[in-house]
C-alpha positions in Angstrom: 24.7 -46.0 32.6 25.2 -42.7 33.3 21.6 -40.7 34.5 20.0 -37.7 31.4 18.8 -35.3 33.6 18.8 -32.6 30.2 19.9 -32.8 26.8 20.1 -30.8 23.8 19.4 -30.9 20.7 20.9 -28.6 18.7 19.1 -27.4 14.7 19.9 -25.0 12.4 22.6 -22.9 11.9 22.9 -20.8 9.2 24.7 -23.3 6.2 22.0 -23.8 3.8 21.0 -26.5 4.9 19.0 -24.9 8.4 15.7 -25.9 7.3 16.6 -29.9 7.0 18.2 -29.7 10.1 15.3 -28.2 12.3 13.4 -30.6 10.4 16.0 -33.4 12.4 16.3 -31.7 15.2 12.2 -31.2 16.1 12.0 -35.3 14.7 14.7 -36.2 17.8 13.0 -33.7 20.0 9.5 -35.3 20.1 11.1 -38.6 19.8 12.8 -38.3 23.2 10.4 -36.7 25.0 8.1 -39.7 24.0 11.0 -41.4 26.6 10.5 -38.8 29.1 14.2 -37.5 28.7 13.9 -33.9 28.7 15.0 -32.6 25.9 15.1 -28.6 24.5 16.5 -27.6 20.4 19.1 -24.8 20.2 20.2 -23.6 17.8 23.5 -22.5 17.6 23.6 -18.1 17.5 24.5 -16.0 19.3 23.1 -16.8 22.9 24.7 -20.7 22.8 27.1 -20.6 24.2 25.6 -18.7 27.5 22.6 -20.9 28.0 25.0 -23.8 28.0 27.4 -22.0 30.7 24.6 -21.5 32.3 22.5 -24.6 32.5 24.9 -27.2 31.1 23.4 -30.5 29.7 24.5 -34.1 30.8 24.9 -34.7 27.0 24.1 -32.6 23.4 23.6 -34.4 20.2 23.9 -32.5 17.0 22.2 -32.0 14.3 23.6 -29.1 11.9 23.9 -29.8 8.7 26.2 -28.4 6.5 29.6 -26.1 8.2 29.5 -25.7 11.2 27.8 -28.7 12.2 29.9 -31.1 10.6 32.8 -29.6 9.6 33.6 -30.5 13.2 33.4 -27.0 14.4 30.5 -26.6 16.8 32.0 -30.2 17.8 35.8 -27.7 19.4 33.4 -25.7 20.9 31.5 -28.0 22.9 34.7 -29.5 23.6 36.1 -26.4 24.8 33.2 -26.3 27.1 33.9 -29.4 28.4 30.0 -30.9 27.3 29.4 -34.6 26.4 27.9 -34.7 22.5 26.6 -37.7 20.2 29.4 -38.1 17.4 32.9 -37.7 16.5 35.3 -35.9 17.5 36.3 -32.2 15.5 39.6 -33.9 13.1 37.2 -36.8 11.7 34.3 -34.6 10.9 37.2 -32.5 9.3 38.0 -35.2 7.2 34.6 -37.2 6.4 33.4 -33.6 5.8 35.3 -32.7 2.4 34.6 -35.2 0.5 37.9 -35.5 -1.9 40.2 -35.8 1.0 37.7 -38.7 2.3 37.9 -40.6 -0.9 41.5 -40.6 -1.0 41.9 -41.8 2.9 39.0 -44.0 2.0 40.8 -45.7 -1.2 43.8 -45.7 0.2 41.9 -49.0 2.9 40.9 -50.6 -0.7 37.5 -49.1 -1.8 36.2 -48.5 -4.8 35.7 -44.9 -5.6 34.9 -43.1 -8.4 38.1 -41.3 -10.8 38.0 -38.0 -10.2 39.7 -34.1 -10.4 39.3 -31.3 -7.8 39.4 -28.1 -8.5 39.0 -24.4 -7.2 36.3 -21.9 -9.2 39.8 -19.7 -9.9 41.4 -21.9 -12.3 38.1 -22.3 -14.3 38.9 -18.2 -14.4 42.2 -18.0 -15.1 42.8 -21.3 -16.9 40.3 -20.4 -19.5 36.5 -22.4 -19.1 36.6 -24.1 -22.1 39.8 -25.7 -21.8 39.9 -26.7 -18.8 36.5 -28.4 -19.2 38.1 -30.3 -22.3 41.2 -32.1 -20.6 38.2 -32.9 -17.5 36.2 -35.1 -20.4 38.3 -36.5 -22.1 40.1 -37.1 -18.6 37.1 -38.8 -17.3 34.7 -39.0 -20.3 30.8 -38.7 -20.1 28.8 -38.5 -18.2 29.3 -37.0 -14.7 29.1 -36.3 -11.4 29.2 -32.8 -10.1 29.0 -31.8 -6.9 30.3 -29.0 -4.1 33.8 -30.8 -2.1 32.5 -29.9 0.9 27.9 -29.9 1.8 25.6 -32.0 2.0 21.8 -32.5 0.6 22.4 -32.5 -3.2 23.2 -28.3 -3.0 24.8 -27.0 -6.3 25.0 -31.3 -6.9 24.4 -32.6 -9.8 24.7 -35.2 -12.8 25.9 -34.6 -16.9 25.5 -36.2 -19.6 26.4 -33.8 -22.2 29.5 -31.4 -22.4 27.8 -28.2 -23.4 26.3 -29.4 -19.8 28.9 -28.9 -18.0 29.4 -24.9 -17.4 26.1 -24.8 -16.1 26.7 -27.4 -13.7 29.4 -25.6 -12.4 28.2 -22.2 -11.6 25.3 -24.9 -9.5 28.0 -25.7 -7.8 30.7 -22.6 -7.5 27.4 -21.4 -5.8 27.9 -23.1 -3.0 30.8 -23.7 -2.4 33.9 -22.6 -4.3 36.3 -26.0 -5.2 34.2 -28.3 -7.2 34.7 -32.2 -7.2 33.9 -33.5 -10.2 33.1 -37.4 -10.8 32.8 -40.4 -12.9 29.2 -41.2 -13.3 28.8 -44.2 -11.8 25.7 -46.5 -13.8 24.0 -48.9 -10.9 22.5 -48.9 -7.6 22.4 -46.4 -5.7 22.4 -46.9 -1.9 22.9 -45.6 1.7 24.2 -47.5 4.0 23.8 -46.5 8.1 26.5 -47.7 11.0 26.0 -47.0 14.2 27.8 -47.8 17.1 25.0 -48.8 20.7 27.8 -49.6 22.3 29.3 -53.5 21.7 31.0 -52.0 18.9 30.2 -50.4 15.2 27.7 -52.6 12.9 26.1 -51.6 9.6 22.6 -51.8 9.6 20.6 -52.5 6.8 21.0 -50.9 2.9 18.0 -48.5 1.6 18.4 -48.4 -2.4 17.4 -45.1 -3.4 15.3 -45.0 -6.2 14.2 -41.0 -7.8 11.8 -39.8 -9.9 12.7 -38.3 -13.2 14.6 -34.9 -11.9 17.0 -37.4 -10.3 18.0 -37.6 -6.0 18.2 -33.9 -5.4 17.6 -31.2 -2.4 14.0 -31.6 -3.1 13.5 -35.2 -4.1 15.5 -35.9 -0.3 12.8 -34.4 1.6 9.6 -34.0 0.4 7.6 -37.4 0.7 6.3 -39.7 -2.3 8.9 -37.8 -4.3 12.0 -41.0 -3.8 11.0 -44.6 -3.5 13.2 -46.2 -0.5 13.8 -49.8 -0.6 15.0 -51.1 3.1 17.1 -53.6 2.4 18.3 -52.6 -0.8 17.0 -54.9 -3.7 21.0 -56.0 -4.6 22.3 -59.4 -4.8 24.2 -61.1 -1.5 27.5 -60.1 -2.2 26.8 -56.7 -2.9 24.6 -56.3 -0.1 27.6 -57.4 1.6 29.9 -55.1 -0.3 28.4 -51.9 0.5 27.9 -53.0 5.0 32.2 -53.6 4.4 32.5 -49.8 2.6 30.6 -48.2 4.9 32.3 -49.9 7.7 35.5 -49.2 6.5 34.6 -45.3 5.8 33.6 -45.4 9.6 36.9 -47.1 10.8 39.2 -45.3 8.5 37.6 -41.8 9.0 37.7 -42.3 12.7 34.2 -41.0 13.0 32.0 -41.9 15.8 28.9 -42.7 17.4 26.9 -43.0 14.4 27.8 -42.9 10.4 25.9 -42.8 6.7 28.3 -43.7 4.1 26.6 -43.1 0.3 27.8 -45.5 -2.5 26.8 -46.6 -5.8 26.5 -50.6 -7.0 27.4 -50.9 -10.9 26.4 -54.1 -12.4 29.4 -56.1 -11.9 28.4 -56.2 -7.7 31.2 -53.1 -7.4 30.5 -51.0 -4.4 31.7 -47.7 -5.0 32.5 -44.9 -2.3 31.1 -41.4 -2.5 30.6 -39.9 0.8 30.9 -39.9 4.5 28.4 -38.2 6.9 28.5 -37.7 9.7 25.5 -35.5 10.8 22.9 -38.5 9.3 19.5 -36.4 8.9 17.0 -37.8 10.9 13.7 -36.6 8.7 10.9 -38.7 8.1 12.0 -38.8 4.7 15.9 -39.7 5.8 17.9 -42.8 5.3 19.4 -43.2 8.9 15.8 -43.6 10.7 14.8 -45.8 7.3 16.9 -47.5 8.3 17.8 -48.2 12.0 13.6 -49.4 11.8 14.3 -52.4 9.2 17.2 -53.2 11.6 14.9 -53.3 14.5 16.6 -50.0 16.6 13.8 -47.6 17.5 14.6 -44.5 16.6 14.1 -42.5 19.8 15.8 -45.5 22.1 18.7 -45.7 19.9 19.1 -41.5 20.2 18.4 -41.7 23.7 21.6 -44.5 24.0 23.7 -42.8 21.4 23.3 -39.2 24.5 23.6 -41.7 27.8 26.9 -43.1 26.2 28.1 -40.0 25.0 26.9 -38.5 28.8 29.6 -42.0 29.6 32.3 -41.2 28.3 32.6 -37.2 29.4 31.7 -39.0 33.4 
């Protein structure tokens, strides 16, 4: 396996998820440092290209969340520099980052996904918000879940239980993106399933059950210790546990993802697993589900990060 002379963790960026990204990057660096890996955290700023060209790392671990980090653009730059990196190629990132595209591809592979509509801000303005909202509720019913078509960390996302609350939810959504994905809200158990490939093929990690407080699984609940309860493995019947693992592996494969991913799903009372979205750069904070699942599966977090970097370096070599 290729040795790791120096590795770079990319964290920060300019998206609304910057602070979480910095926390993820710092944790990856600290765990690698414990293993005597020379690891530094760099921001995606105007100095990055100069630093990477002058001191070419053995491999890069992208830990940037949101746009730039997950839409494939930063990976395109790394490819232009011929610098190896952990994670999916740019084209796969683009497919996963656009939630309606990901839903369509995964549904084609036979995985259930909530019925939905995807509409840009202009549609509500040009055709009249009240008339469009009436059509949406007539087609999808209530409750609904509204979120930006691109983005993460539940920013601009939330459940809608009354038709009168939908305009406010859309305004919140459009603060983080120009297009809204509006889905039927699936009542059931929310889980996150990580997928990792440490050199012997993709494997699904134990599902993490997410039980948020009264305010739901919003940005604060995701990254503030004590606001959300996590159960690993998820408290699911055996057939449902198999279903979410299969759905996550299918999404990872159909979207063309590589090395690691996290797929979010809802499991209804019948045990049907509904695909919500896949993430190519899972959070690595103390409250993030991917590290929790790694620990439950017996994979040490730092060892896993090091192994993924070694595999990335070997691909380029």
